[in-house]
N, C-alpha and C positions, 0 to 999 in steps of 0.2 A: 575806234581805238588803236591810241597808239600803243607801243611795248616799253612806255615811260622813258627813259635815258638810253636805252640801247638802242635809236635808232630804227627802230623795222619797225614795220608795221605786224600788230599779233597774228595777221590771217595770211600772211605771210611766212613767219615764223613754223606756224602750224603746219599750212604745207611744205613744206623745207622738211622740215622735221619727219612729215606722216610717211615722206617717200624714203628715209633711212632708215637701216636698220635700230634697235633698240639701243643694241653697243656701242655702235659709231655717237649715236647723240650722248652715248654717257660721258664720252670722249675726247667731245668737242671741249675747246675752251668759248670761250663768248663771243658771240657773232653782233653782226653791225658795231655801228661807230658810241663809241660813250660822251655822254654828257654830261658834263656841269651841273652841278644844284642849282637853279638859276637862283634861287635864295642867295646863295652863295657868288653866285654869278654877279650877280645885281651891287650884293655890298663890296665886290673885288670893285665894280665901273664906278659907281655913287659914289665911297664913302674913302674910297685907297686913290684910284687910280685920275680921279676928277681933282684930287689936290695938287698936278703939278699940271704945268705947260705938254703937250704931248709930245715935242720934241727933245726935251731933255729927258724923260724917258725913255724915248728912242735912241738917245745917245749913249744911255748909261748903260743899256740891254744890249746894244752892238758889241758896246766893250768888253761886256760881261760871258758873249756869245765868244767873244775871238781870244780870250784869256782863257775861257776850260777851253778852246779847240788846243790854245799853244802849251798848256801848262796840267791839264786835266784837272784844276784843282777848283771845287765851286769859289768864286768870289763872300771875302767878310767884307760885312754890309754892317754900316754903324748909324749915317745920315737917315733922318727921313725921307730924303730919295735912294739912297742907294738899296734900303727896302722896299721901298717899292717897286722900285727897278728890278729885284731880284725877284718879286712875285711876279710882276708879269711877265719876265724869261722863265723862268720855269714851276711858278706852280700848275700849271694848269698838264705840263709833261708828268710832272709827277704825283697831279690827282690821278690821271689816265692808268699809268703805269700800278701803280698802289690800286687800282679797284678792280685793274683785270686780275690782277693775283688774288685777290683776297676773294674776288669771287669764283678763283676756283678752289681756296681752301674752303669756303661754305658750302661747296658743293661736296667735297669731300666729308667737310666734321658732319652735317646733316647727315649722311651715308652713316657714320658712325654714333651717331646720337650726341656729339659733342658739344657743348657751350661754354666757350669761356666766360669767365666770371666776374676777372679781373683783366684789364689789358693797358702793356704799356707802350707807346709810339718815341720813336726817336725823330726827329729831322730838323735838318735848317730851314724851310720850309716853315708856313703857319699854321702848324694841326694840320695837315695833308694827310698823314695816315689816318688818324682820326675822322677828319669828312669825310675820308671814303669811305669808313666803315660806316659811320651814319647814314649816309646814300645808302649803302647796300643793306642794308636791316630797317629801311625806315619805314618798311611795309608792317612793320607790328608794332604802333606806337603803346603799347599796353606796359612793352616790360619784359615780358613772358619771353621771351623767346630771343631777345637781344644778347649782343657781347657786352662785357664789363655791366655786368648788371651790379655788383658789388665796388669796382670803381673801374675809371678810367683817365689816365695818366698820358699827359701828350708833352714831352719835354721837348722846347726850341730851344735851340740854342746857334740862332740868329744876331740874338740879343738882344737888349728893352725894346726897341723899335717894332722886332717882329714879335716877342709877346702880346705884347700890346695889338697886334694886328690878328693874332691867333685866339685873341680874347674876344676880336669883335669877331672876328664869321664864325667861330665855334659857339658864342651868344646866339646871336640868328638862327643859326641854323638848330638849335639845339631846344628851342621854347619848348614842347610838346617831349622830349625825351631826356635818359640819363645825361646828367649831365658830366663834364670834363672837368677835370683839375689840370692847370694848365699850370708848368713850374722851368723852369732857368737850367737844372742842370739834372745829369744823369743817377737814377738813387743808387744808393748801395746794393751792396751783394746782400743782403739781407732782406729784402725789399722780397718779394715776390709773386710771380706772374703766370697766367696762363695761358697768356699771348703776347710775344714782343713784336712789335715790327720796327724793322732795322731802315730807314730811307734813305743808303748814302754816307752809313755812316763807319762803315769798317778800316776804307782806305781814304781820308783825308787829304794825303800826301801821296804821290808817286812814292818820291824818292824814299820813302819809309815802308816801304813792300819790302818784305811779309811780316815786319817785324809789327805793326801799328796792326795789323788785322789780328794778329794771333794776342795782341793787348787788349785788344775791345771782347774778342769771342770770349777771351778766359774771363771776362770780365759779365756779361750776359747771359753763357750757359747756365752759370751758379743761380740765378734770378728767376727761374721757370719752377713752377709746380711740378710736382709729381709726372699729369700728368699735361706737360704743358708744349709749346708751339713756338716755337723761331719762325718769322719771313725778313728775308734780307732781299736789296732790292740794291740792284745798281744802275749806270747806263750800261747801254748794248753796246760795248767800246772792247775792245781787248783790255784796256786795264779794268774797265767792269766785270770778263769775263772771267780773268786769275784771280779779281778780289774775290769771287762764289766760288770759285776752284779752290783757293786754298782755305776760303769758311769749310766747305765739304771735306777737305782733309782731317782740318779739327775736330770736326763733329765725328767721323768717323775713327781719328784715334783715340776720341774720349771715348767712344760705345764700345773699343777694344778692351777700354777699364771697365766699362759700370753695364753694357751688355742691354743697352735698357733706349737706345737710340735707332730713329731709323728716317731714310729719307722717303717724304712725301710726293715735292715736284721741285724740277722740274722732270727730271729721270731716276726713277725711284730706286736707284740700285745702291749699295755700299759699298760704292769704289770711287775710283779718281777719277774724272773726268777724264773720258781719252783724247782732249784735242788739246787738256793743260798743258802749259811749259814751266812755269812756273818762273819765267822771268820778263817781263815786260818789255826788255830790251830789244828781245828776240824779233818784237814786231815793229819795229821802228827803222830793222836793217832794209836795204835797198833790194829788192827786187826780189822779196820775201809779200807771198799773197796768203799767210795762216790766216785760215778757219779756227773759229772759234764760235760757244753758244749762244745764238741773244734770239729774241723775240721781237714783235712789230705789233701795233696797234693803233688804231683811230681814231679822234678823240677831236669832236667838234668844237671850231673856236668861239665862243661865246662875244658876245656884245663886243666887250671891252678887248680882248684879243684884234678881230675883225680890224676895229680901231687904231691898237699901235703898227699893225702889220702893213696899214694902208700908207704911212709917212713913205714920204721917199730914205730915210735912213735903213727899211725893212723892209720895203718892197721887191730888192734883189736879194737876192740870195745877203746872208749879215756879214758875212766875212768881205763884201765888195769895196772899193775904195775909191774906183770910177767918177771923182767928181763932174766928169762930164755930162758921163752917163747919169749920173744921179740930177743932173740938172736938165738932160731930154724929159725924164720923168713927169715934169710940174704938169698937173692939171691930167694924170694919167692913168689916176686909180691906182690899184693894183695887178701891173701888166703879168708877173709872174705866184701873185698871192692864188690863196683857195680857202674855201671855210674850213677846212681840218688841216689835224696835224698827224704827225705819223710819229712817232712814239717807239725809239729804239731802247730796248731793255731787258737786261737779264735777273733770273733771281733765283730763290733757292727756298722749300717750305721744309723745316725739321721738327721731329717730332719726338717728344719722351714718353714712355711708354704710351704709344698709341697704335694701337695694334692693328698692323697691312690688310687688304683687302683685295680681291681678283683685281684691282685696277690698276694697283702698285705693280703688276707684273707687265703691264703693256707699254711697249716700246714709244718716244713720243716724234713727233718729224720737226726737226729741227732746222729745214729750212721750206720755202717754196714747193708746196708740187709740180712737178714738170708733166703735163699733158701733152701727151701724143696721142694720134690715130692709134686707135686699139689699147694703147696702154698707160700706162700713166708711172710714174715715178717719184718713189716715196723716200727720203732722205729721214732715216730713223734714227736715235739711242738708243742700242738694243740692250733689256735689262737681264734676257734667259736666252740661251744659257751664261752666257759671257757680255761682259760688258763693252760694246763695238760701235763705232761707228758705219753703214753700210745703207746701201742702195736697193731699194726694193721694190720687183718689178712686178705689174699687177696688170696683166693684160684680160680683156672682155674674156677670153677663153678659161680663165682661170677660175670666173664666177660670176655671172650677170650683175650679182645683187654689190659683191664687193667692190666688182669695177664700176659701178655708179656711185658707191660712197666714197672713193678712192677720189675722184674725181672731182667732188664736193668738197673734201677733205682741205684742210687749211694750214699755216704754220702754224704749230705750240701743239694743235691734238694729238692726244693719243690715240693711236692706232690700234684697235682693236682684233683685227682678224690678221692672218697668213700672210704668204703672198710668194709667187710663184718663182720669183727667182731672188737670190736675194746676194748680191755684191759687195764684198768688203772694200772700205775706201781709207788708204793710208792716206795721208799727209805728204807732198811732195815734201817733204822736209828733211835735211840731214842732219840732223841733231849734232852729230859731233862736228858739224863743220860751224851752226850758229856758235858754240862754245867757242872754239877757236876763233870767230869773229868778234867775238865781244870778249871773248881773251886779249885781241889787239887791238879790241877799243878802249875797253881797263889802261890799257899800257901807253896809248895815246892822251887821255884825260889824264894819264898822271908826269908825260911829257911836259904836256903843256902846262900845267899847276907847276912842275918846277921850272919853266920858262920866265912865268908868271913870278915867281919869287923872286928868281933872278934878278929880273928888270926892276920890282917895289924893292928890293933891297940896294939897285944901285943909285935907285932915286933917293931914297933914304940919307944915302949918302952923299950923294948930290945936296942937300938939303943943310946939312952938319955947318954950323957955322956961320949959316947965311940969312941975313937980315927976314925978321917976319914981315910978311903981308899978305895980303888978305889971299893972294893964290895962292901962296905956300901953307897956308892952314889948309885949306881946299886939296891940295896935294898931299897932305901929311893925314887929310882926315881919311882920304881912299885908302892910303897906306895902311894908316890901321883898322878900316874896316878888312882891307883882304886878311890881313895875317891874325884877325880873330872873331873872322867869320863862322 
């Protein structure tokens, strides 16, 4: 008997858990590979991807991946092909991260006896948060213990085509479940919910950091009921981590006024992220290897994803543009392909009037444990007595049981035990030097902008009184765009 979509054999899970201390099991993140609901996977494969030539989808996906890496903005889609390529590129990753985070939230709420009666999820993907939530709670089809029993709203911001995809997927998934209302715009603050799930919604354009985050948070926090919870998911990148850090700051400030907020996960302290820098440009400076808090999860690729990644365009890393290398791959399948994807994500769960419990005082493991002969090193974010990043060293001599559990610990787990040695970690970062480099970068940009202005003015003067030609019109258009951008 298999353990559903977890990807582990039930007997294996029992065997692993039986040797661990109860507190260790309680603090563990979801084990094994996540697996997309086969109903949803089949609909994407048969009703969405099959409508296009595979290479057309692959080409658009490759372009989307490259653009996302270059400017860290999710692409805006309009056409049917763009919409379906977006689903092929991002849906599986968003699903896996959301499922993992909601699984942790569900375990925490089960202990508290809280059942969110109304749920709002907002994303560019077709109802990905609601689909993940439905899968997580699908064990009870009676509706007695399901979240969103009173109302489930899914805001799909990817355009009309994406709204239609969301209706298709959720209709197939929710045949025996509570139905989701799909809408194309975010409700006003008068609408109240017990749970709000935001998937890549706080910062859509890094150039608008941090003002866009402030604006979005100030809209969503008042939409929570008296015992409400907000879940924020971002990509596991420096920009994603800084976005989460800024959201944490704003919630803490709101708590100073209202005294009713607490951070549930990943690090449940009511302080700033100890690695937060409040400037996205610091991470782009050469020579800096700045750390940030993120997590990782593995998800199985369904059939449609395996087929898409088999083609020449995506069988190599997606930013490979070596045509000669691509031509050599003819007939060789996926030489660097796998049957799973690694999802890098970061997140924040905050509760309003949700009472903390014992587990909220445990530190979080924020990087892969380092296993040495006779001891284990855990990189943790502590909650008490103060917030900091430390290396906790657990040798076998400390405790055989704790040492055994430390060797089974994984990135993202809560660690309920102590350690023999605790070494504070400080980023090798000279903030004053970073600020000076940033000031110099801004000055350089201003000098370059002034140079462009002078050049455009000279070009404009040279066109004065000149006969109008198609070339002149094009040049005038560029000048006009420069001064009105």
